[in-house]
C-alpha positions as CSV (number, residue, x, y, z in Angstrom):
1,M,-15.9,-4.6,-10.8
2,S,-15.3,-8.1,-12.0
3,L,-11.8,-9.7,-12.0
4,N,-10.9,-13.0,-13.6
5,L,-8.5,-14.1,-10.9
6,E,-8.1,-17.6,-12.3
7,K,-7.0,-16.2,-15.7
8,F,-4.6,-13.8,-13.9
9,R,-3.2,-16.6,-11.7
10,A,-2.3,-18.7,-14.8
11,E,-0.7,-15.7,-16.5
12,Y,1.1,-14.7,-13.3
13,D,2.4,-18.2,-12.7
14,R,3.8,-18.2,-16.3
15,W,5.3,-14.8,-15.7
16,V,7.0,-15.9,-12.5
17,G,8.5,-19.0,-14.2
18,E,9.8,-16.9,-17.1
19,S,11.0,-13.9,-15.0
20,L,12.6,-15.5,-12.0
21,P,16.1,-15.7,-13.5
22,D,15.9,-12.0,-14.5
23,Y,14.5,-11.1,-11.0
24,L,17.3,-12.9,-9.2
25,A,19.8,-11.1,-11.5
26,G,18.3,-7.7,-10.6
27,K,17.0,-7.0,-14.2
28,M,13.7,-5.4,-13.0
29,E,13.2,-3.4,-16.2
30,H,12.9,-6.7,-18.2
31,I,10.4,-8.3,-16.0
32,V,8.2,-5.3,-15.4
33,K,7.6,-5.0,-19.1
34,K,6.2,-8.6,-19.2
35,Y,4.1,-8.4,-16.0
36,P,0.4,-9.5,-16.6
37,F,-1.3,-6.4,-15.2
38,I,-5.0,-6.8,-14.3
39,T,-7.1,-4.4,-16.4
40,P,-10.7,-4.5,-15.3
41,D,-13.4,-3.5,-17.8
42,D,-15.4,-1.5,-15.3
43,I,-13.6,0.7,-12.7
44,P,-16.1,1.5,-9.9
45,W,-15.3,5.2,-9.6
46,T,-17.1,6.7,-6.7
47,P,-17.5,10.5,-6.5
48,Y,-16.5,12.1,-3.2
49,I,-19.5,13.4,-1.3
50,G,-19.6,14.7,2.2
51,K,-17.9,17.3,4.3
52,P,-14.3,16.6,5.2
53,A,-14.7,18.4,8.5
54,A,-17.3,15.9,9.5
55,Q,-15.5,12.7,8.3
56,K,-12.8,10.4,9.5
57,F,-9.8,9.9,7.2
58,G,-7.3,7.1,6.9
59,L,-4.0,6.7,5.1
60,I,-2.6,3.8,3.1
61,T,0.9,4.0,1.5
62,S,2.6,1.4,-0.7
63,G,6.0,2.7,0.5
64,G,7.0,-0.4,2.5
65,L,6.9,1.4,5.9
66,Y,7.2,-0.6,9.1
67,L,7.9,0.3,12.8
68,K,11.6,-0.5,13.3
69,D,11.3,-1.5,17.0
70,S,8.2,-3.7,16.8
71,Q,7.4,-4.9,13.3
72,V,9.1,-7.3,10.9
73,P,10.2,-5.6,7.7
74,F,8.4,-6.5,4.5
75,D,10.0,-9.4,2.5
76,T,11.9,-7.8,-0.3
77,S,13.6,-10.9,-1.6
78,S,10.6,-12.6,-3.2
79,I,9.5,-12.1,-6.8
80,H,6.0,-12.3,-5.4
81,G,6.5,-9.2,-3.2
82,D,5.0,-9.2,0.2
83,T,1.2,-9.2,0.4
84,S,1.0,-8.4,4.1
85,Y,0.5,-5.0,5.6
86,R,1.7,-3.0,8.6
87,E,-0.4,-0.9,10.9
88,L,1.1,2.5,11.7
89,P,-0.1,4.6,14.6
90,K,-1.3,8.2,14.1
91,K,1.5,9.5,16.3
92,V,4.3,7.7,14.3
93,R,7.5,9.7,14.0
94,Q,10.0,9.7,11.2
95,E,12.6,8.0,13.4
96,D,10.2,5.2,14.3
97,V,9.9,4.0,10.7
98,G,12.0,1.8,8.5
99,I,11.5,1.3,4.7
100,A,11.4,-2.2,3.2
101,H,10.8,-1.7,-0.5
102,K,13.3,-2.5,-3.4
103,H,11.6,-0.6,-6.2
104,Y,12.1,3.1,-5.5
105,D,14.8,5.4,-4.2
106,H,14.3,6.0,-0.4
107,S,16.5,9.1,-0.1
108,L,13.8,11.7,-0.2
109,A,11.4,9.6,2.0
110,K,14.3,9.3,4.6
111,Q,14.5,13.1,4.6
112,D,10.7,13.7,4.9
113,L,8.4,10.8,5.5
114,N,5.5,12.9,4.3
115,I,6.6,12.5,0.7
116,I,5.3,8.9,0.7
117,Y,3.1,9.0,3.8
118,P,1.7,12.4,4.6
119,I,0.8,11.6,8.2
120,Q,2.0,15.0,9.6
121,R,0.0,16.9,7.0
122,F,-3.1,14.9,7.9
123,V,-2.5,15.6,11.6
124,E,-2.3,19.3,10.8
125,L,-5.5,19.1,8.7
126,E,-7.2,17.5,11.8
127,E,-5.8,20.1,14.2
128,E,-7.0,22.9,11.8
129,G,-10.5,21.4,11.6
130,I,-10.3,20.8,7.8
131,I,-10.9,17.1,8.4
132,G,-12.9,15.7,11.2
133,R,-10.5,13.1,12.4
134,L,-7.5,11.1,11.3
135,A,-7.7,7.4,12.1
136,D,-5.6,6.2,15.0
137,V,-4.3,3.3,12.9
138,N,-3.2,3.7,9.3
139,Y,-1.6,1.2,6.9
140,S,1.4,0.5,4.8
141,L,2.0,-2.1,2.1
142,S,5.1,-2.8,0.1
143,Y,5.4,-3.9,-3.5
144,V,3.1,-6.7,-4.4
145,N,3.2,-8.8,-7.6
146,D,0.9,-11.6,-6.3
147,A,-2.4,-9.7,-7.0
148,V,-4.5,-12.8,-6.3
149,T,-3.4,-13.1,-2.7
150,L,-3.7,-9.4,-2.3
151,V,-7.3,-9.4,-3.5
152,E,-8.4,-12.6,-1.8
153,K,-6.6,-12.2,1.6
154,T,-5.0,-8.8,2.3
155,V,-7.7,-6.5,1.0
156,P,-10.5,-8.2,3.0
157,Q,-8.3,-7.8,6.2
158,L,-7.7,-4.1,5.4
159,I,-11.4,-3.5,4.8
160,K,-12.2,-5.1,8.1
161,G,-9.8,-2.8,9.9
162,I,-11.1,0.2,8.0
163,R,-14.7,-0.7,8.9
164,E,-13.8,-1.3,12.6
165,Q,-12.4,2.2,12.8
166,S,-15.4,3.7,11.0
167,I,-13.2,5.4,8.5
168,D,-15.2,7.4,5.9
169,V,-12.4,8.3,3.4
170,M,-9.2,6.4,2.6
171,F,-6.3,8.3,1.1
172,L,-4.0,6.1,-0.9
173,V,-0.4,7.2,-1.5
174,P,1.0,4.9,-4.2
175,V,4.8,4.8,-4.3
């Protein structure tokens, strides 16, 4: 998959300049319509092969989750979003987690974390032998507009962590 990050960066910088006043005024609908989405010509679809019971699974949510007692919340004030990520342990509990994401209603997620991060369902799948194992460390992102930094910095860091844990299948829960 080829991405022209230089072209995107120029379009993104223009978008930020034009959209910042609306962003600061909370007019999200206006700026989303003008966002220069990356649309690759060739999406590298990979068919699933393997036996779930013999593989290690990992989770990534874009729900803006962080550990309230030990992690800094995501930056929700910047038009760029926050390109960092948080590591969440397999044994995380609903009460351990905070949400730092401005672009969705948190009410259902606060009632049941599994709506945006199905950690308990995956633990159950592991216990029932449907999947081989759930990774000890899973991941959360928040909203990100700065796709260049995401692709050049954050994604390589995530891939490194995924490889270090020998995760076979990543399950992305977009929010």
